[in-house]
N, C-alpha and C positions, 0 to 999 in steps of 0.2 A: 578474519577481518571481511571474509568476503557477508557472513550475515548481517555486518552491522551495516554494511555497503548495500547490503539489500532493504535492510530496515527502512534506511536511511528514501534509497530511491522508490522506493514504496509508498512515503509519504509524501514526496513531490508535490508540493502545489505548482502549480506552471503558473510564471507569473502573466501579466496582459503582455503583451506584444509592441516591442519597441522597435522594429525592423524586419523581426521573425515571427512570423504568424504562430499564435498560439496549437495551431493543430504540428503544425513542424516540428515544433517544441513537444508536445504529448509523443511523438511519432522517436524522434532521438529519446526521449525517454526510457518509451518501451526494450529501444534498442541498447540503450546503454544497459537497461537490466538483461536482456537476451544477453549479449554480449561477456555476464559474467560470466553465465556457465559455457561459454563457446569453447571446444576444443578443435576447430577446425586449422586456427591459427597454432596452435602445440604442434598438431600432427601435421602441419605446413615445412614446419622448421625441422621437426625427426627427419621429413621426406629429406627433405634437399639436406642435409649434415648428411645421411646414411647413406642413403641411396647416390650421393654425388661427390661429397664429402668438400676439401678445398676447390678453391674453385681461381684463382690465380686470373690476374686482366687477360685475354688475349691465347690463354693458353686452350687445351686439349679438352681440359675441366669443365673450362668456363662454359664451351660449345656445348657438351653435353649438359651441363645446368640449364643455358636456352632451350636445348629440345626437350628437357624433365620438363621444363616449365609451362613451356607452351602444350605440353599433354596433360598438364594440373591443372591448367585454367582453361582448359576448354572441356573437361570431365568434370570441373566444379558451374560450367554455364553459362560462363561468360561471352560475351559478343566482341565479335573483332578483335581478337586473338591474334598477334601479329609479330615478327621481329624486325625491329629498324635494324640494320647492319648500319657498321661503320669501320675503318680501317687507322689502326694503331701501331704505335712501334713496341716491340716485345721483351721482357727483362725476365729471367730466370735463374735462381740460385741453380750452379752445381753442384757446390762443395766448398765449406767453410771451417778453419781452426786457425786455432790460436793457443797458446802455450808464452808462460815464462820460458826463456831462455836463461836468464841467467840474472841473480846469483841464485832462485828460487826454483828446478825447472818445476814446472807442472802446466795442465793442462789449462785451459777457461775457455769458458763458455758463452758463443756469442752468436750472433745472425748477421750474416749481411743486409746494410740495408737495400730496400730498391731502387734502382737504378744506379747503384754503384758500379764502380767498374772492378776488375779482378787484379791479385796481385800478378807480377811476373812469374812465369813458371816457377817452381820452385819453390815460392813465397818470398817473403822478405823481412829480416829483422833488422830494429831500431830499439834504439833508448828511449824510454816512457819521458814525456816533459806533459807532467798532469797540470790542466787551466779546473780551479773549483769551479766555474762561472763558463759559459761564453761569451759575456762584454769582458772577462779577463784576457781570454784569446784576443779579442779584438781590438782589446786594449794593447796585446804586446807590440813593441817597435819590430819594424818592418826592415830587419836588418840581417835575417837569413840566420838568424840564432838559432832557428829550428830546423833548419838543410839538415836530411839524414835520421829526422828523427820523427818519432811516432807522437801525435799529441792525443792526450785523452783529456774530456771533458766531462767534469764526474759532476754534472749539476743533476740536482735530485726532482722530483716533481711534488708538486700540492696536492695533496690529497682532496677534494671538494665534492660535494651534492651532484652540482652543474656543471662539473669538469674543466670549470674556468682555469685549473693550473696549466691544461696541457697546453693552452696559446702559446703559455713560456716557454716550459720544456721544450716545447717540438721544434722549438728553433735551432737547437744545437744539433739537430739530424742531417740538415744541411750545412749549417754553418761551423761543426766543425773540419769538414773537409775544407771546404772554400778558405775560411782563414787560415786553415792550416800550411795549404798548402799554397799559398800568398808570401809564407814566412819561410818555407824550405822543408817542409815536412813532407816524408813519405808516405805518409797513414794514416787514419786516422781513426780512435775511437770513442764512444760515449757510453757513458751509466745510460743504460735503457730509460724510454720511456713511459715508465709506467710506475705505481705503485705499491707494487707486490714487494713479498721480498721471499721469494721463488728463484730457482734456479732456471729459471725460462726467462730466454730474453727477449725484449720486442723489438721485430723486425716493423718499418714502415718507409714510407718513401723518402729522397733524398733529390735535392736540384742539382746541378753543377751551375755555377755562375759562367755566360758566356766569358771567354778570354781568359779564363781561371785551369790553370793544369790539375786532370782529373787526380785523385788518390783516391786507393781503397778508403771505404767504411764499412764501420761494424760498431753493433752496441753490446756491451757484455748485459751479463745477467746479475740484478743487485748484489748477490752475496759472490760476484768473481770483480765488480766493480770495487768491490770494499777490499775483496781479499789483492786485487793490483793495489788498492789505495795503504794497506797495512805495511806490502812489501818495499813500498814506495820512503814509509817513513823510517825504512832500515837502509835506503843507499838508494843507488842507481838501479836503474831495472831495465833490462833488455827483454820486447817482445816479440817471437817470429808471429807471423800472419800470411796464411796461405789462403786465399780465397780465388773460385772461379766461377764466373756466369755465363749464358748464355745471349745472347742480343738475337734480333730480327729486324731489319728497318721495318718491314710493317706487314701484320697481320687480321686478321677478320676478329673485332665481335660485334657483339648487339646490346641494345634493350629490347625488354619483351614487354609488350602493351598487350592491356586487358581493358573494357570498357562495358558499363551500366548505360547502354542511349538515356539520352535526355529528352527532353520535348524544345529543347533549344541546343545551337550550335556552340554554346558556352559551355566550361569545362570544369570542371575540378579535378586537382590529381592528387594524388596518394601512392608510397607507395616505399621501396628499401633498396639497397643495391644490390643486388645477383652474387657479385665477385666478391674473393675473400681474399686476406693472404693466404700463403703456402703451409705454415708450421702446424696450426691447427685445422678445425671442419669451419671454421667462420661461420659459429650459430650463434654468437652472444653482437658478433660485426660479420656479416649481419644478417646471419640467416633470422633472426630475432624480426627484424623489421621487415621482412620478405612476409612473415605470418602473420605478425599484428596486421599488417597493410588487408593482406589477403585475406583473415578472416575476419574483418571488420568489414569491407567491399560481399565477401559472399554473405555475410548477416544483412545485411542494403539487398543483395541481389534476391534473398529469398524472401523476406518481405515484399518487394516488388512483385513477384511470382506471385505469392500470397494472396496480395492484395490489389493488385492491377495498379498499384499509387507508383504513378511513372515519375521520375525526379526532374527539379525543371533543368536541372545541368547536365548533363554529361559525365558521368562519374571515370577517371579514367586511374587504373592502375599500371604502374612501371616499375617496371625491375632495370634499374640500371645498370648497366654494364662498366667495369674499367672502372668505379672510381677511386679503390685503393692506390691506383697507379697516375691518375691525377685527373681524377674527374670528370673522365675521358667520353661518357655515356651522357652524363650532363650537358657535358659542352654540345655534342653532337644532335642532345634531342632540342637544346632551346634553338641550336641553326636549322637544323629538320621543321621543327614547327615555327618557325619566325612570323610565316605569313599569318597564325591566328593565334599571336601570343596577347593579342586585345581581347580575344575570348576566356584566355587562364584566367577565373574566376577569384579561384585562390590555388595554393601548394602546400604540400605540405609530406616533409619525407620523416620517417622513422630508423636513424642511424644511433643508437647510442642503448643497447642493448636490450633487456626483457624487463625492469625494477620499473615500479611503479609509477606513472604518469602523475608529479603531484603540482606540476604549474601548465599555465597557459600563458606562452607573450605570445601577440598578433604583430603584423605590421600591415594597417589599415590605413584609408583615409582619415589625416585628422577628424573630421565629419563623420566617422562609420566606427572612431572606438567604440559607442554605445551597443556595437553588435557584439562585440567581445562580453562584456559584462551581462550580454543578454544568453549567451550561450553558457558561460559561469554558471548560470542560475542552474541548469540543466547536467552541467558538468557537477559540480559542486558534489555530490551525495557520493559520486566515488574518491574522491577527496583532491580534487584538483581544485585550484586555486588560480583569478587571472593577476599574469603574471606586467610587464612591461608593453610600449607598441614597439620594440626594436628586433624582432623577430628573427632569428635567420633562416627560420625553417626547415635545416639540415642541410649536410653538404651539397646534396645532387639537385637543390633547388633555386644554388648561391647564382647560377647563370640568368635564372627565369626571374628571380628579385632583381637581380641587377636589371632587368630588360622592363622592370614596374610591372610585374608581377605580388600581386598580395602574398601575405607569405604567412604560417602559424606557426611554429612551434610547442610541440606536446611534450614537455620534459619534464625526462625521466629520474627516476633515482639512480644518478654514477659512482655511489658513494664508493665501490670496490668496481667499475664498470672496466679501469686503468689499471686494476689487477691481470685482465684475461686479456685485455686489446692487444692485436697483435700478435698473442704469444699457441705457443703449442697447445697453452691449457685452456685456450677460445675451444670447446666442444659443446655438444649438447646436453650433458650434464647439470653443466651451469645452469639452466635453465628451469625457473618454477611456475607450473603449469597455471595457477593460478592467480602469479603478478604477470606472467602476459596473457592471460584471459583480460584481466584489469585494461591494460592498454588494448587491445580489442575495443572492447563496451567505449572505453573514452571516443576513441576513433572513428569507430560506428556510429557513436553520437553526434561527433563535428560533423563527419564528413557527409550524412544526411542535414545536416544544418545548411552547411557551405554549400549543400546542393540546390537549399531549398530556399535562400535567404532571398527575395525582391530586391534589384537594384545593385545588389554584388556588395564590392570589401574597397572599393579603389574612392576616391575621393570624387565628389560632382564633378567639378571639377579636370577630373580624370591625371592631376596629379597621386604621386604615393608621398607616403612619409620619407624623409632626407635616410641617406644612407648616415 
């Protein structure tokens, strides 16, 4: 694939500028081709996942990751490297156990969902009541028919290239416990929010509704959800659940920031989230995003140092903290930089693994949509097509988008992303160096164009596309 991309890129004829100057596109084309040979991104991901490992938000490991990041970014030569701290509540699993108690005693593989309460000391046992979907549970009568029972929401997830099946499936992570508690349930189990068939349960954050009794909730791996379903087909089933969690009201986390200074006070933001869940080593989610955007920024930094071709706008690389537990670093960044958000020209986050980028969605002012078409003329040789103008930009730029900052989503192939997402199987060996390099190349070319396009990406009347 690389040889095809290189050949196509080499023959790229830079079109006349429609807002993006020809010389900017020429440099972006150069960065695109250079990026296909990049190994900084891959090495960064390897170093983070090897030298730190799992990095639960607010944990000692996440603090070590911030220290690692500062040292790494300074060694790479970035400017203004710093940590911007914020405080947050802390949650961590202590232990978790589940088993069919009757009529077929056997252990089940589960993982506690983030923010879940624990069980009473010694655990609890209850009869399982299965619901095929969350909506079936929502439609169940409020008559305490589930009193003393454990609800089991057995809804699966649809595999898609763009990950769109996740939005539907993830509702049950919070919904099962909240809706079950309203009807008297003592605990909730869900089929993991994932697309694999392995015995790796998927964790992830859940939230309790205000005023609703908090009950413990956990996810079953695919084979264990199937096993429980088969047992239920044979008659009533009771399950024992025993979980303990650790919580603290306030701990310190932080965002790590580095920059390539520009000629103006305008800013282009790229990055990934530094934290991860605690089951694997956070390679796909989101060590890869850290590596991809670092590799892209380093490619640009080297070009700037070699040519003295300083970007028009400052390029800001952000490693967001505590994303997995509620976009806490994203919200802190938006609040801490509120006064300069009008100077944020565009933002993008890599947080969907390390497979190839195949499409670019934008969220530009309606009169600036043509700039996206202009960018695709450069990115197309790497296999990137133009999508729509309703980009999300990535989870950690959501607060920026809500405050009017234009965003871009460089969409990766997520066909197997949710096989690994939030599991013990999210490890570095799942990442292909050539696929990651394609991401670095596309991010580098895009970022250079974003940093050097006169006028920016907001509508001329300062309005932005509707939500």
